[in-house]
C-alpha positions in Angstrom: 16.2 -5.0 8.5 13.5 -2.6 9.6 10.9 -5.0 8.1 12.3 -7.8 10.1 12.0 -5.8 13.3 8.5 -4.7 12.5 7.5 -8.3 11.7 8.9 -9.6 15.0 7.1 -6.8 16.8 3.8 -7.7 15.0 4.3 -11.4 15.8 4.9 -10.6 19.4 1.8 -8.4 19.7 -0.2 -11.1 18.0 1.0 -13.8 20.4 0.2 -11.6 23.4 -3.5 -11.7 22.3 -3.8 -15.4 23.1 -5.5 -15.9 26.4 -2.9 -17.1 29.0 -5.1 -19.6 30.7 -5.7 -21.7 27.7 -3.2 -24.3 26.7 -1.9 -24.5 23.2 -1.9 -28.1 22.0 0.8 -27.7 19.4 2.8 -24.5 20.3 5.3 -24.8 17.4 2.5 -25.2 14.9 0.6 -22.3 16.5 3.8 -20.1 16.3 4.4 -21.0 12.6 0.8 -20.3 11.7 0.7 -16.9 13.5 4.1 -16.0 11.9 2.8 -17.0 8.5 -0.3 -14.8 8.9 1.7 -11.8 10.0 4.1 -12.2 7.1 1.2 -12.7 4.6 -0.5 -9.5 5.9 2.8 -7.6 5.6 3.3 -8.7 2.0 -0.3 -7.8 1.1 0.1 -4.3 2.6 3.4 -3.9 0.7 1.7 -4.9 -2.6 -1.2 -2.6 -1.9 1.2 0.3 -1.2 2.9 -0.4 -4.5 -0.5 -0.5 -6.4 -1.6 2.9 -5.2 -2.4 5.5 -7.8 0.5 7.7 -8.8 0.9 10.4 -11.4 3.7 11.8 -13.5 4.3 15.5 -12.9 6.1 15.9 -16.3 3.1 14.5 -18.2 0.7 16.7 -16.3 2.8 19.8 -17.1 3.0 18.9 -20.8 -0.8 18.5 -20.9 -1.3 21.8 -19.1 0.7 23.6 -21.7 -1.7 22.3 -24.4 -5.2 22.7 -23.0 -8.0 21.2 -24.9 -10.6 23.7 -25.8 -13.9 22.7 -24.2 -17.0 24.6 -23.2 -16.9 25.8 -19.5 -20.0 23.7 -18.6 -18.3 20.5 -19.9 -15.1 21.2 -17.9 -17.1 21.9 -14.8 -19.2 18.8 -15.1 -16.2 16.6 -15.8 -14.4 18.1 -12.8 -17.4 17.5 -10.5 -17.6 13.9 -11.8 -13.9 13.3 -11.2 -14.1 14.7 -7.7 -17.2 12.6 -7.0 -15.5 9.5 -8.2 -12.4 10.2 -6.2 -14.5 10.8 -3.1 -16.4 7.5 -3.6 -13.1 5.6 -4.3 -11.7 6.9 -1.0 -14.7 5.4 0.8 -13.8 1.9 -0.3 -11.5 -0.5 1.7 -7.9 -0.5 0.5 -8.0 -3.9 -1.2 -11.2 -2.9 -3.1 -9.6 0.3 -4.2 -6.5 -1.5 -5.5 -8.5 -4.1 -7.3 -10.8 -1.6 -9.1 -7.9 0.7 -10.0 -5.9 -2.2 -11.4 -8.9 -3.3 -13.4 -10.1 0.1 -14.7 -7.0 2.2 -14.9 -4.3 -0.4 -15.6 -6.5 -2.8 -17.6 -5.3 -5.9 -15.8 -7.3 -9.1 -15.9 -8.7 -10.7 -12.8 -5.9 -13.3 -12.9 -3.2 -10.5 -13.1 -4.9 -8.5 -10.3 -5.0 -11.7 -8.1 -1.3 -12.2 -8.7 -0.5 -8.5 -8.0 -2.4 -8.4 -4.8 -1.7 -11.9 -3.6 -5.4 -12.8 -3.6 -7.5 -15.5 -5.2 -9.3 -14.7 -8.5 -12.6 -15.4 -6.7 -11.7 -12.8 -4.0 -10.7 -10.3 -6.7 -14.0 -10.8 -8.5 -15.9 -10.3 -5.2 -14.0 -7.1 -4.3 -14.6 -5.6 -7.8 -18.3 -6.5 -7.8 -18.7 -4.9 -4.4 -16.7 -1.8 -5.4 -18.8 -1.4 -8.5 -22.0 -1.9 -6.5 -20.8 0.8 -4.1 -20.1 3.2 -7.0 -23.5 2.6 -8.5 -25.3 3.2 -5.3 -23.4 6.4 -4.5 -23.7 7.8 -8.0 -27.4 7.0 -8.2 -28.1 8.6 -4.8 -26.1 11.7 -5.9 -28.3 11.9 -9.1 -31.4 12.0 -6.9 -30.2 14.9 -4.8 -31.5 18.3 -5.9 
């Protein structure tokens, strides 16, 4: 029920943006179109929230009980890289983040990602290409820093 109230509020706010002096030629069509866009955006946000990265505390605790012996330098380098990747991932727009995580972490295909996020395959490919370009540019600029 909360979702319905939120959707009605979002629809009302959206309708209030229309300039009052202009006449709407087909008011019912306009209302349906705006309602569809509000609902579509709501569903996309919901899917995006469900696709966010999560972790299992039990698995982390089990892994912490059995640390892998590694040289200190390797651990520090890996930690710096992970922090850098997390920082760069946080700079991406939410849909780009979701697409790249579903591809790299979950191993989904472009088709599966498109279905999961409610986007076209073309859009998913575009988001992933842009996300990868962003990663490459940020990582290469970090390598050049002293």
